[in-house]
C-alpha positions in Angstrom: 61.1 -3.2 -51.5 59.9 -0.8 -48.8 59.3 -1.4 -45.3 56.2 -0.3 -43.3 56.9 0.8 -40.0 54.1 0.9 -36.9 54.3 2.6 -34.2 53.1 0.4 -30.9 51.0 3.0 -29.6 49.5 2.9 -33.0 48.9 -1.0 -32.3 47.3 -0.3 -28.5 45.3 2.3 -30.1 43.7 0.0 -32.4 43.5 -2.9 -30.4 41.6 -0.8 -27.8 39.3 0.6 -30.5 38.3 -3.0 -31.3 38.0 -4.6 -27.9 35.8 -1.4 -27.0 33.5 -2.3 -30.2 33.4 -5.6 -29.0 32.5 -4.8 -25.5 30.3 -2.5 -27.1 28.2 -4.5 -29.0 27.7 -6.7 -26.3 26.1 -4.3 -23.7 22.9 -4.7 -21.8 20.6 -3.7 -19.5 20.8 -5.6 -16.0 18.0 -4.0 -13.1 19.5 -3.7 -9.8 17.1 -2.0 -8.1 13.4 -0.3 -7.5 11.7 1.3 -5.1 8.6 2.8 -4.4 7.4 6.7 -5.0 4.9 8.5 -3.0 3.3 10.5 -5.8 0.9 9.1 -7.9 3.4 7.8 -11.3 6.8 8.7 -12.2 6.9 11.1 -15.1 10.2 12.7 -14.8 13.6 11.2 -13.4 16.9 13.4 -13.1 19.8 12.7 -11.0 22.6 15.0 -9.5 26.2 14.2 -8.1 27.2 16.7 -5.4 29.9 16.3 -3.2 30.4 13.0 -3.9 27.3 11.9 -3.4 24.7 11.1 -6.0 21.0 11.4 -6.2 18.1 10.6 -8.1 14.9 13.2 -8.2 11.7 11.3 -9.4 8.7 13.8 -10.2 5.2 13.0 -10.6 1.6 14.4 -9.6 1.8 16.0 -6.4 5.6 15.7 -5.8 9.0 14.9 -5.9 10.7 11.5 -4.5 14.7 11.6 -3.5 16.9 9.4 -3.2 20.5 8.4 -3.0 22.3 6.5 -5.5 25.1 4.3 -5.5 27.6 2.6 -7.5 25.8 -0.8 -7.4 22.7 0.7 -8.6 20.8 0.8 -5.4 18.7 3.4 -4.2 18.1 4.9 -0.6 14.7 7.0 -0.2 15.9 9.9 1.4 12.5 12.4 1.8 9.8 13.9 -0.4 9.4 17.5 -1.9 5.9 19.1 -2.7 5.2 21.1 -5.6 3.3 23.9 -5.9 -0.2 23.7 -5.5 0.5 19.9 -4.9 -0.4 19.9 -8.4 2.2 18.7 -10.8 3.2 16.6 -12.3 7.1 17.2 -12.6 7.4 17.3 -16.1 10.3 18.6 -16.7 13.4 18.7 -14.4 17.2 19.2 -14.8 20.0 20.0 -12.2 23.0 22.1 -12.5 25.2 24.3 -10.6 24.9 28.2 -11.2 27.6 30.5 -9.2 28.9 28.1 -7.3 25.3 26.8 -6.2 23.3 23.3 -6.9 20.3 24.0 -8.2 16.8 21.8 -9.1 14.6 23.2 -11.8 11.3 22.4 -12.4 8.7 22.3 -15.0 5.5 22.3 -13.1 3.2 21.5 -16.4 -0.3 21.9 -14.7 0.6 24.8 -12.2 2.1 26.5 -15.1 5.2 27.4 -13.5 8.5 26.9 -12.7 9.9 25.9 -9.3 13.5 26.6 -8.3 14.8 24.0 -5.5 18.0 24.7 -3.8 19.8 21.3 -3.5 21.4 20.8 -0.2 23.9 19.2 1.3 21.8 15.9 2.0 20.2 16.0 -1.4 16.8 17.3 0.0 15.2 20.3 -1.8 14.4 23.6 -0.5 12.5 26.0 -2.8 14.1 29.4 -3.7 11.8 30.5 -6.8 8.3 30.3 -8.0 8.1 31.7 -11.7 4.4 31.7 -13.1 3.2 31.9 -16.3 2.4 35.5 -18.2 0.9 36.9 -21.0 4.6 37.4 -22.4 5.9 34.1 -21.8 5.7 30.4 -22.7 5.0 28.2 -19.2 1.7 27.0 -20.0 1.9 23.5 -19.7 5.5 23.7 -18.9 7.1 20.3 -20.0 10.9 20.7 -21.2 13.8 22.5 -19.4 17.4 23.0 -20.6 20.6 24.8 -18.8 22.7 26.7 -21.2 25.8 27.9 -20.0 27.4 31.0 -21.4 30.2 33.3 -20.5 28.3 36.0 -19.3 25.7 34.2 -17.2 23.7 30.5 -16.9 20.0 30.7 -19.0 17.2 28.2 -18.3 15.2 27.8 -21.5 11.8 26.6 -21.2 9.4 24.7 -23.7 5.8 24.4 -23.5 2.4 22.4 -24.8 -0.7 22.9 -25.6 -2.4 26.2 -24.5 1.0 28.7 -24.7 3.2 27.0 -27.3 6.7 28.6 -27.8 10.0 29.0 -26.6 11.3 31.3 -23.4 14.9 32.2 -21.9 15.1 33.1 -18.6 18.7 34.5 -16.8 19.2 32.6 -13.7 20.1 34.7 -11.1 22.8 33.5 -7.6 19.9 33.0 -5.7 18.3 30.9 -8.3 15.4 33.4 -9.3 14.9 33.8 -12.8 14.5 36.6 -15.0 12.8 36.8 -18.3 14.8 37.3 -21.4 13.1 36.3 -24.3 10.4 34.4 -25.8 9.4 33.6 -29.5 6.1 32.1 -29.8 5.4 29.1 -32.0 4.5 29.8 -35.8 4.3 27.9 -39.3 8.0 28.2 -39.7 9.7 27.4 -36.5 8.8 23.5 -34.7 8.3 24.8 -31.0 4.9 23.7 -30.6 5.4 21.2 -27.9 8.8 21.1 -26.8 9.6 17.7 -25.3 13.1 17.6 -26.2 15.9 20.0 -25.9 19.9 20.1 -26.7 22.7 22.2 -26.9 26.0 22.4 -28.9 29.4 24.5 -28.9 30.7 24.7 -32.2 34.0 26.9 -32.3 32.8 29.2 -29.6 28.9 29.8 -30.3 26.0 28.4 -28.5 23.3 26.3 -30.6 20.1 25.0 -29.0 17.5 22.4 -30.6 14.3 21.8 -30.1 11.4 19.1 -31.1 8.0 20.0 -32.0 5.3 17.3 -30.8 2.7 18.8 -32.3 3.9 20.2 -35.5 6.3 17.2 -36.3 9.9 18.8 -36.8 13.0 20.1 -35.0 14.3 23.4 -35.2 17.9 25.3 -34.4 18.6 28.3 -32.7 21.5 30.5 -32.0 21.7 31.6 -28.6 23.8 34.9 -28.1 26.0 35.8 -24.6 22.8 37.7 -23.3 20.6 34.7 -23.4 18.7 35.8 -26.4 18.5 33.6 -29.1 17.2 33.5 -33.1 15.9 30.6 -35.4 18.6 29.2 -37.8 16.8 26.8 -39.8 14.0 24.0 -39.6 12.9 20.4 -40.7 9.8 18.9 -40.7 8.7 15.3 -41.2 7.9 13.5 -44.3 7.3 9.9 -45.3 10.8 8.9 -46.9 14.0 9.7 -44.9 12.6 11.1 -41.7 10.7 10.4 -38.7 9.3 13.5 -36.8 5.5 13.1 -36.4 5.3 13.6 -32.9 8.8 14.7 -32.0 9.8 13.6 -28.7 13.2 13.2 -27.1 16.2 15.3 -28.5 19.7 14.9 -27.1 23.3 14.8 -29.3 26.5 14.0 -29.5 30.3 15.1 -30.6 32.0 12.1 -32.1 35.3 13.2 -33.7 34.6 16.1 -35.6 31.4 15.6 -36.2 28.2 16.6 -34.1 25.2 15.0 -34.3 21.5 15.7 -32.8 19.4 12.4 -32.5 15.8 13.2 -32.4 13.1 10.2 -31.5 9.3 10.1 -32.0 6.1 9.0 -30.4 4.2 9.1 -33.6 0.4 10.4 -33.4 -0.8 7.1 -34.3 -0.3 6.0 -30.4 -3.0 8.8 -29.7 -6.7 9.3 -30.5 -7.3 11.2 -34.0 -10.4 12.7 -32.8 -9.7 13.4 -29.4 -8.4 17.2 -30.4 -5.5 16.9 -28.6 -3.5 16.0 -31.9 -3.8 19.4 -33.9 -3.2 17.6 -37.5 -5.2 14.8 -37.5 -4.4 14.1 -41.4 -1.0 12.5 -40.4 0.5 10.0 -42.0 2.2 6.7 -40.3 5.2 5.6 -41.9 6.9 3.7 -39.2 9.1 4.1 -36.4 12.8 5.5 -36.3 15.2 7.2 -34.9 16.5 10.4 -36.6 19.7 11.3 -36.9 20.9 15.0 -38.1 24.3 16.2 -38.4 25.2 19.8 -37.6 26.9 22.5 -39.7 30.0 24.6 -38.7 26.9 27.0 -38.4 24.8 25.2 -36.3 22.2 24.1 -38.8 20.8 20.5 -38.8 21.0 18.4 -41.7 19.3 15.2 -42.7 21.7 12.8 -41.8 20.7 8.9 -41.2 17.8 6.6 -39.5 17.8 3.4 -37.9 14.6 1.9 -38.5 12.1 -0.1 -35.8 11.6 -3.7 -37.1 11.2 -6.9 -35.5 14.4 -7.0 -34.0 14.4 -3.8 -32.3 11.9 -1.9 -29.4 11.5 1.3 -30.7 7.5 2.3 -31.0 6.9 5.3 -28.9 9.9 6.7 -28.1 9.8 9.3 -25.2 13.4 9.2 -24.0 16.9 9.2 -25.5 19.9 9.5 -23.1 23.5 9.3 -23.9 25.5 6.3 -21.8 28.8 6.7 -22.6 30.8 8.4 -25.2 34.4 7.8 -26.6 36.2 9.7 -29.5 34.7 7.4 -32.3 31.9 5.9 -30.9 28.3 6.7 -28.6 25.8 4.5 -26.7 22.3 5.6 -26.4 19.8 4.2 -24.4 15.9 4.7 -25.7 13.0 4.4 -24.0 9.9 3.8 -25.5 6.2 4.0 -23.9 4.6 1.6 -26.6 7.0 -1.0 -26.1 7.9 -0.8 -22.8 11.5 -0.9 -23.4 15.0 0.2 -22.9 17.0 -0.3 -26.8 20.7 0.3 -26.8 21.7 1.6 -29.5 25.4 2.3 -31.2 26.3 5.7 -32.7 29.4 5.1 -34.9 31.8 8.5 -35.8 30.2 8.9 -39.4 26.5 9.1 -37.6 25.1 5.8 -38.4 23.4 3.7 -35.9 23.1 0.2 -34.9 20.9 -1.5 -32.6 22.5 -3.3 -29.4 20.3 -5.1 -27.2 17.0 -4.2 -25.4 15.3 -4.9 -22.2 11.8 -5.2 -21.9 11.3 -3.0 -18.7 7.8 -4.4 -18.1 6.6 -0.9 -18.0 6.3 2.2 -20.6 8.6 5.0 -20.1 7.2 8.6 -20.5 9.9 10.7 -19.9 11.5 9.3 -17.0 14.8 8.1 -17.9 18.2 9.4 -16.8 21.8 7.9 -17.4 24.0 8.6 -14.8 27.8 7.8 -14.2 29.7 6.6 -10.9 33.0 6.2 -11.4 33.2 3.6 -14.4 29.9 2.3 -13.9 27.2 3.5 -16.3 23.7 3.5 -14.7 20.0 4.3 -16.4 17.4 5.5 -14.1 13.7 4.8 -14.9 10.3 5.5 -13.9 7.0 4.4 -15.4 3.9 6.7 -15.7 1.4 4.0 -14.5 -0.8 4.8 -12.0 -0.9 1.3 -10.8 3.2 0.9 -10.4 4.2 3.7 -8.3 7.6 2.9 -9.1 11.3 3.8 -9.9 14.0 1.0 -11.0 17.7 1.6 -11.9 19.9 -0.5 -14.4 23.4 -1.2 -15.0 24.8 -1.4 -18.4 27.2 -4.2 -18.6 28.1 -7.0 -21.0 25.2 -9.4 -22.0 25.4 -12.3 -20.3 25.5 -15.7 -21.9 23.1 -17.7 -20.0 23.9 -21.0 -22.1 20.1 -21.9 -22.3 19.5 -21.6 -18.6 16.3 -20.8 -17.2 15.1 -18.3 -14.2 13.9 -19.7 -11.1 11.7 -17.4 -9.2 11.2 -18.4 -5.7 8.3 -16.7 -3.3 8.3 -17.5 0.1 5.7 -16.7 2.1 4.0 -16.2 5.9 0.6 -15.1 6.5 -0.7 -13.1 9.2 -1.8 -14.9 12.0 -5.4 -13.3 11.7 -5.4 -14.4 8.4 -8.6 -16.4 8.1 -8.2 -20.1 5.9 -10.6 -18.6 3.3 -8.6 -15.7 3.0 -5.3 -18.0 2.7 -7.0 -20.2 -0.3 -8.2 -17.2 -2.3 -4.7 -15.6 -2.0 -3.4 -19.4 -3.3 -5.4 -19.7 -6.2 -4.7 -15.9 -6.9 -1.1 -16.5 -7.3 -1.5 -19.3 -9.2 -3.3 -17.9 -11.6 -0.8 -15.8 -12.7 0.3 -17.9 -15.2 -3.0 -17.7 -17.1 -2.9 -14.2 -17.0 1.1 -13.5 -17.8 2.2 -15.6 -20.6 6.2 -15.1 -19.7 5.7 -17.4 -16.8 7.2 -20.7 -18.5 5.9 -22.8 -15.6 4.5 -22.3 -12.0 4.1 -24.3 -8.9 3.4 -24.3 -5.4 3.3 -26.3 -2.1 3.0 -25.9 1.6 6.1 -26.6 3.5 6.8 -29.7 4.9 9.9 -29.7 6.5 10.7 -30.7 9.9 13.9 -29.4 10.8 12.2 -26.1 12.1 14.4 -23.5 10.2 11.8 -22.3 8.1 11.5 -19.2 10.4 7.4 -19.7 10.3 7.4 -19.2 5.9 4.2 -21.5 5.0 3.8 -21.3 1.5 6.6 -21.5 -1.0 5.6 -20.6 -4.8 7.8 -21.2 -7.4 8.3 -19.4 -11.1 10.3 -20.4 -14.1 11.1 -17.8 -16.6 12.8 -18.4 -19.9 15.0 -14.7 -20.1 15.5 -11.6 -18.3 13.2 -9.9 -20.5 10.5 -12.3 -18.9 11.6 -11.4 -15.4 10.8 -7.7 -15.9 7.2 -8.4 -17.7 6.1 -10.0 -14.7 7.4 -7.9 -12.3 5.7 -5.1 -13.3 2.6 -6.9 -15.0 -0.3 -5.1 -14.3 -2.1 -8.4 -13.1 1.2 -9.0 -10.4 0.9 -5.6 -9.0 -2.9 -6.0 -8.8 -2.1 -9.5 -6.8 0.5 -7.7 -4.3 -2.0 -5.0 -3.6 -4.7 -7.5 -2.9 -2.7 -10.2 -0.9 -0.5 -7.6 0.8 -2.3 -7.0 3.9 -2.7 -10.5 4.7 1.2 -11.2 4.2 3.3 -11.4 7.5 6.8 -11.7 6.0 8.0 -12.6 2.3 11.5 -14.2 1.3 12.6 -13.8 -2.6 15.3 -15.5 -4.2 16.0 -16.3 -7.8 18.4 -18.3 -9.5 19.7 -19.3 -12.8 19.8 -23.5 -14.0 19.8 -25.8 -16.5 16.2 -26.7 -17.6 
């Protein structure tokens, strides 16, 4: 009988993979912090590490809000940066180091321009370049940016939408200025009409760029050369069987083992009005929502590989951003931000290119283009922003194993102190408005309130207490960012002298 020898390192490796898989399967986003932004909304979010410090840049209509970020996901406001014409929005933002200098590149969508900012030591910004659209380039309604590093230099690839669709390449000079290299006008062959997502892979020393075409419903691959020029390799359009590319939106990718993958999401055109004129091909057929996975050949071409279909257990309707949260040799964790499901859906991609849904968190606000993964040491974080003009918030989430609540419910305690000048009628109206939340937000399982009757003299002037009960984390998130709650805060805010909020989990 032959004996089988199994090495100890092999056993350790196998056990670690099993434990990692079990940990991965239980991951869940948990909100850590949220802060207000000065812009009208949050359209794009990016992050950057400089000199051991971590920064978040939240761009919207009018400007960019700058925050510090720590390992616990806490945000510290640092400052703001105005945009060209004070317009924007800052739809596409990417930060990178070029020849030893840290830059933030911003696609000023309605300014039809690319703004280059130097990132200073404290995270604030200093504009160093403004590149305007010309008849030769495709920067009109600029939306998406991608930095590509080559041996001879670094290049900024730019994709636009609507009036001047196409793909452009600019060389980034040491001072941050952009020099035009090549532009390729959109046509019936390639999918570059409304590039909202881009990604690059380097395979056997060659660089490939992948784009999604929102308006023309497909994905394209390009070979990028050392001088920043590029050529089209292959193109794949939507169908009604094994691809979901109508309104191709986010594009990302990952290498697992020896395999290269490109992952594409979409915000289907069904989520827009057919007769609005915004959708160029109104004869589309809605065949569901899904995330499409493509395998990349050794020559950089895309091949349809697998799909993850949306169902009653997932939140994939209206995908606007897909971020790689973590990667090992044999699997990756992805976060899918959705505008229509207003959620963050976590998924696992294995080495064979198959997607499996993990847990999701209903954020309570739609994610437009603002979702960014960021790591600090061994902590995986997500930064998300809402495009809602009534909200004006950016939030952070920690990706951690799902907490077993054991059937417990969440008590949300709000203690209020009204200003001395607030009249009794105003206070009564505020109380009624707060109490009415239970009629407007179904996720509130129970709401009760009362006026302080303590005799101990330790109430510190707080007079009114509201206790809300939620059944799970999703319900609390929906409440926090619900339009009715935001409207209440806006309405009674001027009357409030102070507020103390505490949450805890307890038995029902």
